[in-house]
N, C-alpha and C positions, 0 to 999 in steps of 0.2 A: 773091219776098217775105216783108218778115220782123216775126217777131210777134215783143215787145220788152212786157216783162210788170215793172213794179218795184213789190213784195215785201211790207213788214209793213212795222209799228210799232218805231220807236228812239227811247228817251233818254237820253243822251249825256252824261253831264259824270260831274266828282267829285261821288260824294251819290247818285246815279241812285240810287239804293239805295234811299232813303229812301219816292219816288213806289209800295214797292209794294204797302202797305195799298189806297189809291184805286183803284189799277191790279187788284186783286182783287178789288172790290165791281164796277169797268167792267165790266167779265169776266164779274160772280155766282157766281166762287168764292166759297165760304165756306168747304172745308175745304181745303185745296190738299195735296200731297204732294209733300213736298222731296225731289229725285232729285238724290245730292249723292254725295262716295267721302271716303274717310276721314284722307287727304291734305291738302284743305279745312277738313275739323272740325278736325284737332288743328291747322288753320293759325290757326282760331281766324276763319275765312269765315262759315263756317254762323250762328254766333254775331251775328256783323256784320248780316248780312241778317235776323236774324229777331226782334232786338231792333226792327228796326222795323212789327213784326208784330203789337205790342199785343195786342191782346182777339185775334186771329185764330185760329183751333187751327189746327194742323198736323202732321200726319207724315213722317216723316222714313225716308228710304230710305237709306242712305251706304253701301255696298255694292261700288259701281261698279268691274268692274277695268276697268283702262290700258287692254286690247283691249275693248268691251264686246260682252259675248256673249247666245248666243240663252235660256240657260242665267238670266241675270241679269233682263236681262226681264222671263223668265215670273216671278221671281221678285217681281221688283217688281211687276208689275201685280197678283201675289195681294194681295200690301199694300193696293196702291191697293182694291183691289174688298172687301178683309175691313175695312178702317178705311173705310167711308163716303166715301173722298176725291172731290171733284168738278171735281177740275184739278189743273194739275201746275208747279211752280214748281224748274228747274233750272239748277240752280249748281253750278257747275265750269267743265271745261276741254273741248273737242268732247267727250268718251267722256261724259259725267252726261249732258250735252247730247243725244246720241243716243239714249243711252237714254232717254232722257225720251220722242225720239220715239216710240221705237216702245215703248214703255210708252203713251203717249198711241194711239197704233195699235192694241191689243193689247186696251185698257183699253173697247174701244168695236166687235172687229171679231174673230170668230173664230180659231180657230189655227187652224196654226201660224206663225209668224212669215214664213217662211221661201219661201212661196205670194205673198207683197207685194215679192219683190224686182227688182228693174228687170229687172236679166236674164234673170229669165225670164217675164217677162208680167209683173207683179203692180201694177206702179203703176195700172193699169186700176181694181183691186178696191176701194181707198182711197180712200172717200167724205169726207165731210164733217162724219161724225157723232165725226171724232178729238175722242179732250176737249181742252180747250185749254191749250193752254203758254203759260207767259211762261217765256225763259232770258239766264241774267242768266251774265252769264261772266265766268271768273278766272282767264285764262288770255287772254293776244293771237297767237292762232296761226289756229285753226279757222273761227272766224266762223261757227261752225254755230246764232250762236245768228240768224242769219240767211237763212240755207241751208234750203233744201224736201227735204234728205236728210240720211239716217240711211247709216250705216255699221256692224254687227254681225257677228262671228263667229255661223255661228251655229253648231249643232246637230254637223254634218255634216262643219264643218268649215273652211267655205269662207268670206271674208270678204265677204257682198256688201251691195248699198247701195241703201236703202229710196229712192225717190224720189219725192214729189207735191207739188204745191201747197199742201194739206191739212198735210203735215204742218211746213208752215214757222211756229215761233212767231209767238203771237196778239201780241205785246210783246216784246220785246228792251229789256232794261236795260244796258248796259255801265257800269262805274262804276270809272273806272278804277286809283281807292283799295282794288278791290276784288287788282288785280292789282300793287301794290307787296310790296318785298320775296320775289318769287318766283323760288325760286332761279337762278342765272345761267345751270347747266345747260336749268335749264326753259323761262328765259328766252328764253334763243338757239335751242335747238330749235325752241318752237312760232312763236317769228316767223320764222323760213326757214318754218316753213309755212304763212304770208300769205306771205310772196314765193315761194317757189311756186306756191299761189293766184295771185297776180297776172302773175303772166307765162304760168303755162301759162292763165288763161282772156284774154291778152289777146292769145294766138299760136293762140287755137281758132279753123276757118274758120269756123264761121256765122257769119252778120253784124249783128253789134247793137256800135254805136260808140260809144252810154252804156257800156257794162261794158267797155270800155277803157278809157276817158278811166276810168272809177270808178279801173280795174287800174294806173291807171300812175299817181295820183295816191296812191293807195297803196303801190305801190311805191318811188316817194320820198319817201313818209313814209318805210317802213321800214326802204330802206339810210341814210338818213342816222339814224335814231335806234337801232334794234339794239344797235348797240355802245354805247353809252350806258346804254340801260336792264338789258344783261347787266351792265356795270360797276358800276354804282349801280341798288339796285332803287330807292331809296327819288327816284328822277331824276325827278317828274310830269309834269311836260313829255314826258321820252322814255314815261314808261311811253301817257299818254294820247296821243298820238303813235300807238305800236305798236298799243296797242288800236282806235283809227281805220283801221290803214293793214289791221288782220285782218278788222274791217266792210267793210270795201270791197272785200278780198282776197274773200270770201264776196260780198258780194252782184252783185261781175261773175261768179265763175264761174256763174252760173244762165247767163254764154254757154258754158259745158263747158268743161271740163280736160281730162288728156290722158296720154300715158305719164310721167309721174312717177308720177300716180294710180294708173293702172295695173295700174301693178309694186310702189307701196307697200303699194298693198289686201290684194295674195295675203302680198308677204313680212311684215308686220302681224298674219296670223292661222299662222305659223309653229310647231307646237308647240316649247313650252319655251323659247319666246327671249324673245315679250313687249317685242317692237320698239316704240318709239318714233317716231308714224306723221311727226311735222315732222321729228326724226333721218333718217331713212331717206328725205324729197322731199329734204332738204340734199341727201344723199350722191347722191343721181337726175340731180336737177338741173344741172347744169353737164354731163354725157353729153348724157342728151335735146336739151338745146336744141342741142346743137354737132349731133341729128341731125335735126332740124328745120329748120334754118338754111338747108340749097340751095332749100327750099321758101316760105318766110313772106319772099319779099322785102325790103322795107327792114325791118320789124320787128324785125331782128336789131341796125339802127341807133335805133333808138327807144329800146327798149329800154339800148342799152350808155349814151345819152346819161340817159336815169329814171335810171339807176345814176350820174350824175355823170358819167363817161367822153365823150371826141371821139367823134362816130355811127365812126368808125372803130372803136372803143378794141373788145373783146374780153369781151362781157356774160360770158359763158359761163366765162371765166378772172377775171373778177371775181368771180363769186357761189364757182367752186370758194376763191381768195384769202379770201372774206368767211366759205367756213366753218374757214378756217384762225386767223385772228385771233379768231373769235367758241370753240372750242375746243370744236370739232362734228370729229364721226372724221368721215375721209377716205376708208375705204372700208367695203365689207360684210363684208372679214372682221375689219375690225373690230370686228362690233359682235358676232359668234359666226356667222357665217354659214359654209357650207363648197360649197366649186365643186361638190359634187353636188346639193344643192339648188337650183342655177339652173335647170337644163329645167326642172322641175313649177313655179316660176314664170314664167317665160314660155310655157306652156302656161297658165298658168292668166288672163294678162293679155291672153291675145286673147278670154276670155270677160270680160273686165268690162265697166261700164257705161263708165265713160272711154276707152277702148281708139278709140272708133268719131270722139271728138272729138278725136283729137290732130291736127295738121295733117299730116304723113307716116304714110302710115297704119303699125305697125309690121307685118312677117311674125315669128314665132318665132325665126328664125336672127336680126331686128334685132334682137327683143328680150333676146337669147342674147345678144346683143355692147355692148347699150345696159348692163348685168347684168356682163359679163366687164369694161367699162370700166371700173369702179366698185366691184371687185371688192378 
């Protein structure tokens, strides 16, 4: 038996940010905490959103790290509680939105945060008391605005996922105008994160045909528009389609992800490197696709066609070539990884919440080989 649930409310269009005051009122949020980062503020995106708020009073937390940490969650939660905030607006990429979800949790649940990690059985501890959250993405990649998960680097050093339907934002405001001008490198890396979501969720073994259809539509949009968006940051049609692809990728990954993410999560927590999640996914994706190909039936042929290839085309090679055309790193060794770091990552991947939804269950040795192939 398949149980299929979908999901939250999405306002999607150029200028959609202007509905924020009415939506705050609908959700009975009178004093929101806006969770963002320094880059979003410097780019003027925070001003674009707050200009729509009128007389609404708000507080801003803008110290979100590139890989959100439990320490930052604690800091933002303290600001939420001390300022009298009664709801949260997340503005930014996946890091800010994931951080905001964790703040919404700790604003109403006891600490420490790690007790709520999915791999530690914490999902059942998350209740509907989570503070109300509106998510406004400024990148087209993670899709965290419509996801039920939050990935945080805990104080113990592990990057762990919090998973609960109660962590879904009450509303996602997807305004492509907020992605205009995103630097080319970030456009490419975040866009490949969306591509990875669409491919991994399509290949995941659980039964959810609606999710698979959404994933394939997202993949088609992404491969058609990612190079345009990277080449010309003001291409509004490409930006619209990339944001839709990112949203679709996350709507679909309720079905499950896989080995790409099981590896990229611990890689993103390597001390001193602060590796970008989308870049990691782009590097790992071809090797994982090849690893899975023998067990997914005709799905590799369907993926090839979604990428614009003939059915007998090599979708994994297409992704590797796409990374080259986008100017992304091709190997882990190009972004600071050392070979002696690989074995611990393989061990941690076995414990990641995405491990069990890969279509071919990897062993430690399999993960090591994928890492070597990507090194």
